[in-house]
SEDREN-405216 format. One record per residue (C-alpha): y, x, z; residue number from 0. Coordinates in steps of 0.001 Angstrom, whole numbers, plus 500000, padded with zeros to 6 digits. Layout:
{{Y,X,Z},NUM}
...
//
This chain:
{{197777,084205,492219},0}
{{196704,087827,492570},1}
{{194553,088667,495585},2}
{{195882,091385,497890},3}
{{194154,094742,497973},4}
{{193317,095457,501593},5}
{{192148,098403,503658},6}
{{188768,096702,503820},7}
{{188595,096616,500007},8}
{{189418,100317,499869},9}
{{186811,101087,502520},10}
{{184127,099203,500589},11}
{{185028,101079,497406},12}
{{184783,104441,499150},13}
{{181416,103518,500658},14}
{{180205,102499,497192},15}
{{181397,105781,495660},16}
{{179661,107730,498417},17}
{{176398,105869,497941},18}
{{176480,106343,494170},19}
{{177137,110059,494658},20}
{{174169,110306,497037},21}
{{171949,108819,494325},22}
{{172807,111835,492139},23}
{{171139,114199,494632},24}
{{167985,115560,492967},25}
{{166441,116277,496386},26}
{{166765,112673,497569},27}
{{163450,111200,498702},28}
{{162247,108152,496791},29}
{{162200,106027,499936},30}
{{165842,106918,500635},31}
{{166747,106262,496999},32}
{{165340,102739,497214},33}
{{167309,102002,500395},34}
{{170530,103323,498879},35}
{{170007,101373,495655},36}
{{169620,098192,497707},37}
{{172788,099009,499655},38}
{{174676,099545,496384},39}
{{173382,096244,495032},40}
{{174454,094346,498174},41}
{{177842,096020,498328},42}
{{178553,095293,494647},43}
{{177610,091656,495220},44}
{{179935,091467,498247},45}
{{182721,092921,496123},46}
{{182074,090508,493251},47}
{{180966,093290,490915},48}
{{177497,092011,490027},49}
//
């Protein structure tokens, strides 16, 4: 049976896209980059994308 696509799923995807776009910023500090990379990793795991 196919799982329903919910508002929560959409929200998580948009957060992930935003975080990935922030990583493209050449002016991003290394400390911020590390935090964002960890957030992306956790979010992907929560979404079953790892």
